All heavy atoms as TSV, in Angstrom:
chain	resi	resn	atom	element	x	y	z
A	1	MET	N	N	6.423	-16.679	-31.685
A	1	MET	CA	C	7.113	-17.883	-31.271
A	1	MET	C	C	8.494	-17.955	-31.905
A	1	MET	O	O	9.417	-18.438	-31.291
A	1	MET	CB	C	6.277	-19.115	-31.635
A	1	MET	CG	C	4.985	-19.249	-30.823
A	1	MET	SD	S	5.234	-19.260	-29.051
A	1	MET	CE	C	5.898	-20.869	-28.819
A	2	GLU	N	N	8.600	-17.474	-33.133
A	2	GLU	CA	C	9.897	-17.487	-33.808
A	2	GLU	C	C	10.905	-16.668	-33.019
A	2	GLU	O	O	12.037	-17.087	-32.813
A	2	GLU	CB	C	9.749	-16.934	-35.221
A	2	GLU	CG	C	11.051	-16.869	-35.979
A	2	GLU	CD	C	10.896	-16.211	-37.343
A	2	GLU	OE1	O	9.794	-15.787	-37.700
A	2	GLU	OE2	O	11.913	-16.111	-38.038
A	3	ALA	N	N	10.479	-15.488	-32.556
A	3	ALA	CA	C	11.380	-14.629	-31.792
A	3	ALA	C	C	11.788	-15.294	-30.488
A	3	ALA	O	O	12.947	-15.251	-30.091
A	3	ALA	CB	C	10.711	-13.287	-31.501
A	4	LYS	N	N	10.855	-15.921	-29.805
A	4	LYS	CA	C	11.158	-16.580	-28.534
A	4	LYS	C	C	12.161	-17.698	-28.746
A	4	LYS	O	O	13.156	-17.806	-28.034
A	4	LYS	CB	C	9.887	-17.137	-27.899
A	4	LYS	CG	C	10.124	-17.775	-26.535
A	4	LYS	CD	C	8.902	-18.456	-26.003
A	4	LYS	CE	C	8.734	-19.866	-26.449
A	4	LYS	NZ	N	9.804	-20.803	-26.258
A	5	ASN	N	N	11.932	-18.522	-29.740
A	5	ASN	CA	C	12.827	-19.644	-29.994
A	5	ASN	C	C	14.202	-19.180	-30.437
A	5	ASN	O	O	15.217	-19.703	-29.981
A	5	ASN	CB	C	12.217	-20.572	-31.044
A	5	ASN	CG	C	11.020	-21.315	-30.514
A	5	ASN	OD1	O	10.889	-21.522	-29.317
A	5	ASN	ND2	N	10.130	-21.700	-31.405
A	6	CYS	N	N	14.261	-18.200	-31.313
A	6	CYS	CA	C	15.559	-17.726	-31.808
A	6	CYS	C	C	16.345	-17.014	-30.720
A	6	CYS	O	O	17.542	-17.216	-30.588
A	6	CYS	CB	C	15.363	-16.808	-32.999
A	6	CYS	SG	S	14.832	-17.673	-34.483
A	7	ASN	N	N	15.680	-16.172	-29.927
A	7	ASN	CA	C	16.397	-15.469	-28.866
A	7	ASN	C	C	16.917	-16.443	-27.825
A	7	ASN	O	O	18.032	-16.315	-27.349
A	7	ASN	CB	C	15.509	-14.410	-28.220
A	7	ASN	CG	C	15.407	-13.157	-29.045
A	7	ASN	OD1	O	16.337	-12.797	-29.737
A	7	ASN	ND2	N	14.278	-12.496	-28.977
A	8	GLY	N	N	16.126	-17.433	-27.477
A	8	GLY	CA	C	16.558	-18.413	-26.487
A	8	GLY	C	C	17.730	-19.238	-26.950
A	8	GLY	O	O	18.642	-19.541	-26.184
A	9	SER	N	N	17.758	-19.608	-28.217
A	9	SER	CA	C	18.845	-20.445	-28.713
A	9	SER	C	C	20.072	-19.624	-29.105
A	9	SER	O	O	21.087	-20.176	-29.480
A	9	SER	CB	C	18.364	-21.298	-29.887
A	9	SER	OG	O	17.835	-20.498	-30.900
A	10	ASN	N	N	20.001	-18.298	-29.004
A	10	ASN	CA	C	21.142	-17.437	-29.297
A	10	ASN	C	C	21.705	-16.787	-28.034
A	10	ASN	O	O	22.384	-15.777	-28.096
A	10	ASN	CB	C	20.744	-16.356	-30.307
A	10	ASN	CG	C	20.608	-16.935	-31.693
A	10	ASN	OD1	O	21.560	-17.457	-32.234
A	10	ASN	ND2	N	19.419	-16.869	-32.247
A	11	ASN	N	N	21.399	-17.359	-26.882
A	11	ASN	CA	C	21.909	-16.881	-25.586
A	11	ASN	C	C	21.556	-15.422	-25.319
A	11	ASN	O	O	22.387	-14.647	-24.873
A	11	ASN	CB	C	23.415	-17.099	-25.485
A	11	ASN	CG	C	23.775	-18.565	-25.478
A	11	ASN	OD1	O	23.084	-19.372	-24.873
A	11	ASN	ND2	N	24.844	-18.912	-26.162
A	12	VAL	N	N	20.334	-15.044	-25.611
A	12	VAL	CA	C	19.827	-13.711	-25.294
A	12	VAL	C	C	18.856	-13.868	-24.130
A	12	VAL	O	O	17.915	-14.645	-24.200
A	12	VAL	CB	C	19.116	-13.075	-26.510
A	12	VAL	CG1	C	18.489	-11.753	-26.131
A	12	VAL	CG2	C	20.101	-12.900	-27.654
A	13	THR	N	N	19.128	-13.150	-23.032
A	13	THR	CA	C	18.320	-13.268	-21.821
A	13	THR	C	C	17.642	-11.944	-21.520
A	13	THR	O	O	18.316	-10.924	-21.371
A	13	THR	CB	C	19.213	-13.666	-20.626
A	13	THR	OG1	O	19.940	-14.843	-20.969
A	13	THR	CG2	C	18.383	-13.910	-19.391
A	14	PRO	N	N	16.306	-11.930	-21.415
A	14	PRO	CA	C	15.614	-10.673	-21.093
A	14	PRO	C	C	16.002	-10.156	-19.716
A	14	PRO	O	O	16.212	-10.942	-18.787
A	14	PRO	CB	C	14.133	-11.056	-21.104
A	14	PRO	CG	C	14.060	-12.345	-21.835
A	14	PRO	CD	C	15.375	-13.021	-21.634
A	15	CYS	N	N	16.120	-8.839	-19.585
A	15	CYS	CA	C	16.366	-8.225	-18.282
A	15	CYS	C	C	15.026	-8.055	-17.577
A	15	CYS	O	O	14.109	-7.444	-18.118
A	15	CYS	CB	C	17.029	-6.857	-18.450
A	15	CYS	SG	S	18.696	-6.952	-19.097
A	16	LEU	N	N	14.924	-8.608	-16.378
A	16	LEU	CA	C	13.697	-8.552	-15.589
A	16	LEU	C	C	13.953	-7.766	-14.315
A	16	LEU	O	O	15.083	-7.724	-13.829
A	16	LEU	CB	C	13.232	-9.959	-15.228
A	16	LEU	CG	C	13.015	-10.921	-16.383
A	16	LEU	CD1	C	12.631	-12.295	-15.859
A	16	LEU	CD2	C	11.975	-10.400	-17.331
A	17	PRO	N	N	12.913	-7.178	-13.740
A	17	PRO	CA	C	13.101	-6.470	-12.482
A	17	PRO	C	C	13.436	-7.454	-11.364
A	17	PRO	O	O	13.033	-8.630	-11.420
A	17	PRO	CB	C	11.751	-5.794	-12.241
A	17	PRO	CG	C	10.778	-6.601	-13.014
A	17	PRO	CD	C	11.532	-7.145	-14.192
A	18	LEU	N	N	14.178	-6.988	-10.391
A	18	LEU	CA	C	14.555	-7.840	-9.270
A	18	LEU	C	C	13.334	-8.275	-8.478
A	18	LEU	O	O	13.233	-9.411	-8.037
A	18	LEU	CB	C	15.538	-7.101	-8.363
A	18	LEU	CG	C	16.032	-7.854	-7.139
A	18	LEU	CD1	C	16.780	-9.116	-7.557
A	18	LEU	CD2	C	16.936	-6.966	-6.314
A	19	ARG	N	N	12.380	-7.366	-8.327
A	19	ARG	CA	C	11.182	-7.678	-7.563
A	19	ARG	C	C	9.951	-7.398	-8.418
A	19	ARG	O	O	9.909	-6.450	-9.181
A	19	ARG	CB	C	11.117	-6.810	-6.312
A	19	ARG	CG	C	12.192	-7.144	-5.319
A	19	ARG	CD	C	12.147	-6.190	-4.123
A	19	ARG	NE	N	13.194	-6.464	-3.176
A	19	ARG	CZ	C	14.453	-6.081	-3.278
A	19	ARG	NH1	N	14.841	-5.403	-4.331
A	19	ARG	NH2	N	15.333	-6.380	-2.356
A	20	GLY	N	N	8.952	-8.225	-8.235
A	20	GLY	CA	C	7.674	-7.991	-8.900
A	20	GLY	C	C	6.782	-7.166	-7.995
A	20	GLY	O	O	7.220	-6.579	-7.009
A	21	THR	N	N	5.540	-7.114	-8.327
A	21	THR	CA	C	4.599	-6.410	-7.477
A	21	THR	C	C	4.074	-7.366	-6.414
A	21	THR	O	O	4.156	-8.583	-6.555
A	21	THR	CB	C	3.421	-5.874	-8.311
A	21	THR	OG1	O	2.811	-6.983	-8.976
A	21	THR	CG2	C	3.873	-4.852	-9.317
A	22	ILE	N	N	3.525	-6.810	-5.369
A	22	ILE	CA	C	2.984	-7.645	-4.305
A	22	ILE	C	C	1.465	-7.651	-4.462
A	22	ILE	O	O	0.733	-6.958	-3.768
A	22	ILE	CB	C	3.400	-7.118	-2.917
A	22	ILE	CG1	C	4.917	-7.051	-2.854
A	22	ILE	CG2	C	2.854	-8.010	-1.821
A	22	ILE	CD1	C	5.460	-6.445	-1.592
A	23	THR	N	N	1.018	-8.394	-5.446
A	23	THR	CA	C	-0.410	-8.534	-5.704
A	23	THR	C	C	-0.669	-9.965	-6.129
A	23	THR	O	O	0.258	-10.770	-6.254
A	23	THR	CB	C	-0.880	-7.595	-6.833
A	23	THR	OG1	O	-0.222	-7.997	-8.042
A	23	THR	CG2	C	-0.555	-6.146	-6.540
A	24	ALA	N	N	-1.898	-10.242	-6.371
A	24	ALA	CA	C	-2.244	-11.595	-6.820
A	24	ALA	C	C	-1.628	-11.905	-8.179
A	24	ALA	O	O	-1.389	-13.057	-8.505
A	24	ALA	CB	C	-3.759	-11.745	-6.887
A	25	SER	N	N	-1.359	-10.885	-8.983
A	25	SER	CA	C	-0.782	-11.129	-10.309
A	25	SER	C	C	0.669	-10.669	-10.382
A	25	SER	O	O	1.147	-10.258	-11.427
A	25	SER	CB	C	-1.616	-10.417	-11.379
A	25	SER	OG	O	-1.601	-9.028	-11.135
A	26	GLY	N	N	1.393	-10.746	-9.291
A	26	GLY	CA	C	2.791	-10.328	-9.278
A	26	GLY	C	C	3.659	-11.103	-10.238
A	26	GLY	O	O	4.686	-10.613	-10.695
A	27	ASP	N	N	3.249	-12.327	-10.552
A	27	ASP	CA	C	4.036	-13.111	-11.495
A	27	ASP	C	C	3.875	-12.622	-12.929
A	27	ASP	O	O	4.612	-13.017	-13.815
A	27	ASP	CB	C	3.668	-14.581	-11.399
A	27	ASP	CG	C	2.190	-14.845	-11.648
A	27	ASP	OD1	O	1.382	-13.904	-11.526
A	27	ASP	OD2	O	1.857	-15.999	-11.954
A	28	LEU	N	N	2.932	-11.724	-13.183
A	28	LEU	CA	C	2.739	-11.201	-14.526
A	28	LEU	C	C	3.734	-10.090	-14.864
A	28	LEU	O	O	3.977	-9.813	-16.041
A	28	LEU	CB	C	1.319	-10.682	-14.710
A	28	LEU	CG	C	0.222	-11.746	-14.598
A	28	LEU	CD1	C	-1.136	-11.104	-14.755
A	28	LEU	CD2	C	0.424	-12.842	-15.624
A	29	VAL	N	N	4.313	-9.474	-13.869
A	29	VAL	CA	C	5.281	-8.399	-14.121
A	29	VAL	C	C	6.491	-8.925	-14.895
A	29	VAL	O	O	6.838	-8.371	-15.940
A	29	VAL	CB	C	5.681	-7.688	-12.812
A	29	VAL	CG1	C	6.820	-6.725	-13.049
A	29	VAL	CG2	C	4.483	-6.971	-12.229
A	30	PRO	N	N	7.150	-10.005	-14.453
A	30	PRO	CA	C	8.269	-10.516	-15.251
A	30	PRO	C	C	7.841	-10.949	-16.655
A	30	PRO	O	O	8.564	-10.730	-17.622
A	30	PRO	CB	C	8.775	-11.718	-14.447
A	30	PRO	CG	C	8.321	-11.456	-13.059
A	30	PRO	CD	C	7.030	-10.718	-13.182
A	31	LEU	N	N	6.654	-11.517	-16.775
A	31	LEU	CA	C	6.179	-11.925	-18.095
A	31	LEU	C	C	5.974	-10.732	-19.015
A	31	LEU	O	O	6.206	-10.816	-20.224
A	31	LEU	CB	C	4.872	-12.711	-17.968
A	31	LEU	CG	C	5.000	-14.109	-17.371
A	31	LEU	CD1	C	3.621	-14.736	-17.184
A	31	LEU	CD2	C	5.869	-14.992	-18.246
A	32	SER	N	N	5.565	-9.600	-18.452
A	32	SER	CA	C	5.370	-8.410	-19.284
A	32	SER	C	C	6.698	-7.896	-19.828
A	32	SER	O	O	6.756	-7.370	-20.941
A	32	SER	CB	C	4.638	-7.323	-18.511
A	32	SER	OG	O	5.454	-6.771	-17.504
A	33	TYR	N	N	7.774	-8.045	-19.063
A	33	TYR	CA	C	9.094	-7.636	-19.554
A	33	TYR	C	C	9.545	-8.552	-20.692
A	33	TYR	O	O	10.123	-8.089	-21.676
A	33	TYR	CB	C	10.126	-7.662	-18.424
A	33	TYR	CG	C	10.091	-6.427	-17.560
A	33	TYR	CD1	C	9.080	-6.234	-16.618
A	33	TYR	CD2	C	11.056	-5.448	-17.689
A	33	TYR	CE1	C	9.043	-5.098	-15.824
A	33	TYR	CE2	C	11.035	-4.309	-16.906
A	33	TYR	CZ	C	10.020	-4.147	-15.984
A	33	TYR	OH	O	9.992	-3.008	-15.217
A	34	ILE	N	N	9.278	-9.834	-20.565
A	34	ILE	CA	C	9.626	-10.779	-21.626
A	34	ILE	C	C	8.799	-10.482	-22.870
A	34	ILE	O	O	9.319	-10.440	-23.989
A	34	ILE	CB	C	9.413	-12.229	-21.148
A	34	ILE	CG1	C	10.400	-12.539	-20.013
A	34	ILE	CG2	C	9.584	-13.212	-22.295
A	34	ILE	CD1	C	10.104	-13.832	-19.284
A	35	ALA	N	N	7.504	-10.243	-22.681
A	35	ALA	CA	C	6.629	-9.926	-23.810
A	35	ALA	C	C	7.063	-8.633	-24.494
A	35	ALA	O	O	7.014	-8.534	-25.726
A	35	ALA	CB	C	5.183	-9.810	-23.334
A	36	GLY	N	N	7.499	-7.657	-23.716
A	36	GLY	CA	C	7.979	-6.413	-24.291
A	36	GLY	C	C	9.167	-6.630	-25.210
A	36	GLY	O	O	9.259	-6.040	-26.290
A	37	LEU	N	N	10.064	-7.495	-24.793
A	37	LEU	CA	C	11.230	-7.802	-25.618
A	37	LEU	C	C	10.815	-8.536	-26.892
A	37	LEU	O	O	11.264	-8.216	-27.988
A	37	LEU	CB	C	12.228	-8.641	-24.824
A	37	LEU	CG	C	13.551	-8.915	-25.516
A	37	LEU	CD1	C	14.352	-7.628	-25.649
A	37	LEU	CD2	C	14.341	-9.949	-24.754
A	38	LEU	N	N	9.913	-9.493	-26.748
A	38	LEU	CA	C	9.487	-10.289	-27.899
A	38	LEU	C	C	8.639	-9.509	-28.893
A	38	LEU	O	O	8.558	-9.879	-30.062
A	38	LEU	CB	C	8.710	-11.524	-27.425
A	38	LEU	CG	C	9.519	-12.543	-26.628
A	38	LEU	CD1	C	8.617	-13.663	-26.150
A	38	LEU	CD2	C	10.671	-13.089	-27.444
A	39	THR	N	N	7.995	-8.446	-28.420
A	39	THR	CA	C	7.186	-7.632	-29.332
A	39	THR	C	C	7.939	-6.402	-29.824
A	39	THR	O	O	7.377	-5.579	-30.536
A	39	THR	CB	C	5.866	-7.203	-28.661
A	39	THR	OG1	O	6.159	-6.480	-27.464
A	39	THR	CG2	C	4.998	-8.402	-28.351
A	40	GLY	N	N	9.187	-6.263	-29.420
A	40	GLY	CA	C	10.025	-5.200	-29.960
A	40	GLY	C	C	9.878	-3.848	-29.302
A	40	GLY	O	O	10.154	-2.830	-29.936
A	41	ARG	N	N	9.446	-3.801	-28.042
A	41	ARG	CA	C	9.351	-2.501	-27.360
A	41	ARG	C	C	10.724	-1.845	-27.321
A	41	ARG	O	O	11.706	-2.470	-26.928
A	41	ARG	CB	C	8.857	-2.675	-25.933
A	41	ARG	CG	C	7.376	-2.806	-25.820
A	41	ARG	CD	C	6.988	-2.784	-24.359
A	41	ARG	NE	N	7.244	-1.480	-23.779
A	41	ARG	CZ	C	6.300	-0.608	-23.488
A	41	ARG	NH1	N	5.052	-0.893	-23.713
A	41	ARG	NH2	N	6.610	0.551	-22.953
A	42	PRO	N	N	10.833	-0.586	-27.715
A	42	PRO	CA	C	12.137	0.083	-27.782
A	42	PRO	C	C	12.857	0.181	-26.435
A	42	PRO	O	O	14.078	0.207	-26.397
A	42	PRO	CB	C	11.808	1.482	-28.305
A	42	PRO	CG	C	10.433	1.430	-28.818
A	42	PRO	CD	C	9.749	0.267	-28.182
A	43	ASN	N	N	12.116	0.224	-25.333
A	43	ASN	CA	C	12.769	0.365	-24.029
A	43	ASN	C	C	13.066	-0.981	-23.368
A	43	ASN	O	O	13.552	-1.022	-22.243
A	43	ASN	CB	C	11.919	1.233	-23.095
A	43	ASN	CG	C	10.557	0.624	-22.801
A	43	ASN	OD1	O	10.099	-0.260	-23.515
A	43	ASN	ND2	N	9.918	1.109	-21.765
A	44	SER	N	N	12.800	-2.091	-24.043
A	44	SER	CA	C	13.106	-3.408	-23.489
A	44	SER	C	C	14.598	-3.674	-23.605
A	44	SER	O	O	15.231	-3.318	-24.594
A	44	SER	CB	C	12.335	-4.494	-24.237
A	44	SER	OG	O	10.961	-4.343	-24.023
A	45	LYS	N	N	15.129	-4.316	-22.594
A	45	LYS	CA	C	16.562	-4.623	-22.567
A	45	LYS	C	C	16.771	-6.119	-22.378
A	45	LYS	O	O	15.943	-6.813	-21.809
A	45	LYS	CB	C	17.253	-3.878	-21.420
A	45	LYS	CG	C	17.130	-2.380	-21.492
A	45	LYS	CD	C	17.932	-1.816	-22.617
A	45	LYS	CE	C	17.832	-0.300	-22.645
A	45	LYS	NZ	N	18.060	0.243	-23.942
A	46	ALA	N	N	17.903	-6.588	-22.843
A	46	ALA	CA	C	18.291	-7.984	-22.674
A	46	ALA	C	C	19.805	-8.038	-22.532
A	46	ALA	O	O	20.503	-7.069	-22.811
A	46	ALA	CB	C	17.841	-8.818	-23.863
A	47	VAL	N	N	20.286	-9.179	-22.103
A	47	VAL	CA	C	21.724	-9.420	-22.040
A	47	VAL	C	C	22.064	-10.297	-23.232
A	47	VAL	O	O	21.487	-11.375	-23.415
A	47	VAL	CB	C	22.118	-10.103	-20.716
A	47	VAL	CG1	C	23.602	-10.419	-20.699
A	47	VAL	CG2	C	21.744	-9.220	-19.537
A	48	GLY	N	N	22.976	-9.823	-24.052
A	48	GLY	CA	C	23.361	-10.535	-25.264
A	48	GLY	C	C	24.340	-11.663	-24.993
A	48	GLY	O	O	24.750	-11.890	-23.854
A	49	PRO	N	N	24.749	-12.363	-26.038
A	49	PRO	CA	C	25.627	-13.521	-25.895
A	49	PRO	C	C	26.966	-13.216	-25.231
A	49	PRO	O	O	27.533	-14.068	-24.556
A	49	PRO	CB	C	25.848	-13.986	-27.332
A	49	PRO	CG	C	24.793	-13.354	-28.140
A	49	PRO	CD	C	24.367	-12.126	-27.417
A	50	SER	N	N	27.476	-12.000	-25.393
A	50	SER	CA	C	28.774	-11.649	-24.804
A	50	SER	C	C	28.638	-10.931	-23.472
A	50	SER	O	O	29.614	-10.400	-22.950
A	50	SER	CB	C	29.554	-10.759	-25.770
A	50	SER	OG	O	29.738	-11.419	-26.994
A	51	GLY	N	N	27.411	-10.851	-22.941
A	51	GLY	CA	C	27.191	-10.202	-21.661
A	51	GLY	C	C	26.879	-8.725	-21.763
A	51	GLY	O	O	26.705	-8.059	-20.753
A	52	GLN	N	N	26.779	-8.188	-22.973
A	52	GLN	CA	C	26.472	-6.780	-23.157
A	52	GLN	C	C	24.963	-6.566	-23.081
A	52	GLN	O	O	24.190	-7.440	-23.426
A	52	GLN	CB	C	27.025	-6.260	-24.484
A	52	GLN	CG	C	26.279	-6.701	-25.721
A	52	GLN	CD	C	26.615	-8.077	-26.257
A	52	GLN	OE1	O	27.035	-8.962	-25.541
A	52	GLN	NE2	N	26.405	-8.264	-27.553
A	53	VAL	N	N	24.548	-5.381	-22.632
A	53	VAL	CA	C	23.128	-5.040	-22.590
A	53	VAL	C	C	22.717	-4.538	-23.969
A	53	VAL	O	O	23.374	-3.675	-24.545
A	53	VAL	CB	C	22.855	-3.966	-21.503
A	53	VAL	CG1	C	21.394	-3.547	-21.530
A	53	VAL	CG2	C	23.221	-4.496	-20.135
A	54	VAL	N	N	21.650	-5.114	-24.502
A	54	VAL	CA	C	21.176	-4.767	-25.841
A	54	VAL	C	C	19.687	-4.436	-25.791
A	54	VAL	O	O	18.985	-4.828	-24.868
A	54	VAL	CB	C	21.432	-5.918	-26.848
A	54	VAL	CG1	C	22.910	-6.147	-27.049
A	54	VAL	CG2	C	20.757	-7.202	-26.393
A	55	ASN	N	N	19.208	-3.712	-26.812
A	55	ASN	CA	C	17.784	-3.395	-26.880
A	55	ASN	C	C	17.070	-4.454	-27.719
A	55	ASN	O	O	17.685	-5.387	-28.235
A	55	ASN	CB	C	17.567	-1.983	-27.426
A	55	ASN	CG	C	18.063	-1.817	-28.845
A	55	ASN	OD1	O	18.227	-2.775	-29.583
A	55	ASN	ND2	N	18.300	-0.581	-29.233
A	56	ALA	N	N	15.752	-4.286	-27.869
A	56	ALA	CA	C	14.946	-5.284	-28.578
A	56	ALA	C	C	15.392	-5.451	-30.023
A	56	ALA	O	O	15.463	-6.572	-30.534
A	56	ALA	CB	C	13.475	-4.905	-28.514
A	57	GLU	N	N	15.704	-4.355	-30.686
A	57	GLU	CA	C	16.106	-4.446	-32.090
A	57	GLU	C	C	17.378	-5.280	-32.244
A	57	GLU	O	O	17.485	-6.108	-33.152
A	57	GLU	CB	C	16.322	-3.048	-32.664
A	57	GLU	CG	C	16.606	-3.043	-34.143
A	57	GLU	CD	C	16.654	-1.648	-34.736
A	57	GLU	OE1	O	16.467	-0.673	-34.005
A	57	GLU	OE2	O	16.874	-1.557	-35.951
A	58	GLU	N	N	18.330	-5.088	-31.346
A	58	GLU	CA	C	19.577	-5.855	-31.422
A	58	GLU	C	C	19.349	-7.332	-31.127
A	58	GLU	O	O	20.009	-8.187	-31.707
A	58	GLU	CB	C	20.605	-5.260	-30.464
A	58	GLU	CG	C	21.071	-3.886	-30.894
A	58	GLU	CD	C	21.858	-3.168	-29.813
A	58	GLU	OE1	O	21.458	-3.241	-28.638
A	58	GLU	OE2	O	22.858	-2.546	-30.161
A	59	THR	N	N	18.405	-7.647	-30.227
A	59	THR	CA	C	18.140	-9.066	-29.943
A	59	THR	C	C	17.560	-9.756	-31.173
A	59	THR	O	O	17.885	-10.902	-31.433
A	59	THR	CB	C	17.185	-9.247	-28.750
A	59	THR	OG1	O	15.916	-8.695	-29.044
A	59	THR	CG2	C	17.741	-8.648	-27.493
A	60	PHE	N	N	16.726	-9.041	-31.935
A	60	PHE	CA	C	16.186	-9.632	-33.154
A	60	PHE	C	C	17.303	-9.869	-34.161
A	60	PHE	O	O	17.292	-10.860	-34.887
A	60	PHE	CB	C	15.094	-8.740	-33.746
A	60	PHE	CG	C	13.739	-8.952	-33.110
A	60	PHE	CD1	C	13.499	-8.585	-31.799
A	60	PHE	CD2	C	12.715	-9.525	-33.841
A	60	PHE	CE1	C	12.261	-8.781	-31.222
A	60	PHE	CE2	C	11.465	-9.730	-33.265
A	60	PHE	CZ	C	11.244	-9.359	-31.952
A	61	LYS	N	N	18.283	-8.978	-34.216
A	61	LYS	CA	C	19.414	-9.175	-35.126
A	61	LYS	C	C	20.229	-10.398	-34.715
A	61	LYS	O	O	20.663	-11.172	-35.564
A	61	LYS	CB	C	20.302	-7.932	-35.151
A	61	LYS	CG	C	19.661	-6.780	-35.891
A	61	LYS	CD	C	20.554	-5.559	-35.889
A	61	LYS	CE	C	19.848	-4.387	-36.556
A	61	LYS	NZ	N	20.627	-3.148	-36.430
A	62	PHE	N	N	20.448	-10.571	-33.401
A	62	PHE	CA	C	21.156	-11.766	-32.927
A	62	PHE	C	C	20.417	-13.029	-33.345
A	62	PHE	O	O	21.024	-14.042	-33.669
A	62	PHE	CB	C	21.292	-11.773	-31.394
A	62	PHE	CG	C	22.359	-10.871	-30.866
A	62	PHE	CD1	C	22.071	-9.961	-29.862
A	62	PHE	CD2	C	23.651	-10.934	-31.332
A	62	PHE	CE1	C	23.044	-9.128	-29.351
A	62	PHE	CE2	C	24.636	-10.108	-30.835
A	62	PHE	CZ	C	24.331	-9.200	-29.847
A	63	ALA	N	N	19.087	-12.962	-33.319
A	63	ALA	CA	C	18.269	-14.124	-33.655
A	63	ALA	C	C	18.130	-14.326	-35.157
A	63	ALA	O	O	17.579	-15.316	-35.598
A	63	ALA	CB	C	16.888	-13.968	-33.029
A	64	GLY	N	N	18.605	-13.366	-35.945
A	64	GLY	CA	C	18.518	-13.493	-37.398
A	64	GLY	C	C	17.142	-13.163	-37.957
A	64	GLY	O	O	16.796	-13.584	-39.055
A	65	ILE	N	N	16.354	-12.399	-37.198
A	65	ILE	CA	C	15.010	-12.022	-37.648
A	65	ILE	C	C	15.097	-10.635	-38.257
A	65	ILE	O	O	15.379	-9.659	-37.575
A	65	ILE	CB	C	14.009	-12.054	-36.488
A	65	ILE	CG1	C	13.937	-13.459	-35.906
A	65	ILE	CG2	C	12.640	-11.577	-36.940
A	65	ILE	CD1	C	13.133	-13.556	-34.651
A	66	GLU	N	N	14.870	-10.552	-39.542
A	66	GLU	CA	C	14.941	-9.281	-40.268
A	66	GLU	C	C	13.620	-9.053	-41.000
A	66	GLU	O	O	13.598	-8.782	-42.186
A	66	GLU	CB	C	16.108	-9.320	-41.268
A	66	GLU	CG	C	17.454	-9.542	-40.649
A	66	GLU	CD	C	18.001	-8.303	-39.946
A	66	GLU	OE1	O	17.529	-7.187	-40.261
A	66	GLU	OE2	O	18.873	-8.464	-39.107
A	67	SER	N	N	12.506	-9.148	-40.298
A	67	SER	CA	C	11.206	-9.116	-40.955
A	67	SER	C	C	10.605	-7.720	-41.083
A	67	SER	O	O	9.418	-7.588	-41.312
A	67	SER	CB	C	10.237	-10.008	-40.183
A	67	SER	OG	O	10.040	-9.492	-38.886
A	68	GLY	N	N	11.389	-6.681	-40.927
A	68	GLY	CA	C	10.853	-5.344	-41.021
A	68	GLY	C	C	10.098	-4.905	-39.774
A	68	GLY	O	O	9.292	-3.998	-39.816
A	69	PHE	N	N	10.363	-5.558	-38.680
A	69	PHE	CA	C	9.669	-5.305	-37.428
A	69	PHE	C	C	9.896	-3.874	-36.938
A	69	PHE	O	O	9.048	-3.292	-36.306
A	69	PHE	CB	C	10.181	-6.303	-36.383
A	69	PHE	CG	C	9.212	-6.605	-35.285
A	69	PHE	CD1	C	8.162	-7.467	-35.495
A	69	PHE	CD2	C	9.343	-6.025	-34.040
A	69	PHE	CE1	C	7.266	-7.763	-34.501
A	69	PHE	CE2	C	8.454	-6.311	-33.023
A	69	PHE	CZ	C	7.413	-7.189	-33.260
A	70	PHE	N	N	11.056	-3.312	-37.243
A	70	PHE	CA	C	11.435	-2.011	-36.693
A	70	PHE	C	C	11.461	-0.908	-37.745
A	70	PHE	O	O	12.132	0.080	-37.598
A	70	PHE	CB	C	12.789	-2.117	-35.994
A	70	PHE	CG	C	12.758	-3.076	-34.849
A	70	PHE	CD1	C	13.169	-4.378	-35.005
A	70	PHE	CD2	C	12.282	-2.666	-33.614
A	70	PHE	CE1	C	13.124	-5.259	-33.944
A	70	PHE	CE2	C	12.223	-3.535	-32.550
A	70	PHE	CZ	C	12.639	-4.831	-32.718
A	71	GLU	N	N	10.743	-1.064	-38.831
A	71	GLU	CA	C	10.731	-0.044	-39.884
A	71	GLU	C	C	9.647	0.957	-39.636
A	71	GLU	O	O	8.664	0.736	-39.032
A	71	GLU	CB	C	10.526	-0.706	-41.240
A	71	GLU	CG	C	11.715	-1.556	-41.612
A	71	GLU	CD	C	11.504	-2.279	-42.925
A	71	GLU	OE1	O	10.440	-2.145	-43.557
A	71	GLU	OE2	O	12.406	-2.994	-43.300
């Protein structure tokens, strides 16, 4: 929750696919991308405060979270 709140208040927006899947759980695809960013998946991307594309580790730095998540 700390990561979600800090990333949201620091103008960090997760990058989501344009289209989800066409199944009963198609709405879970965008949520999985958000969860990937919040759990620090290395291949997760977001748009930072200045419009640059950043990875999960950089989003945590923007949020001021230095809890050893990426050690």
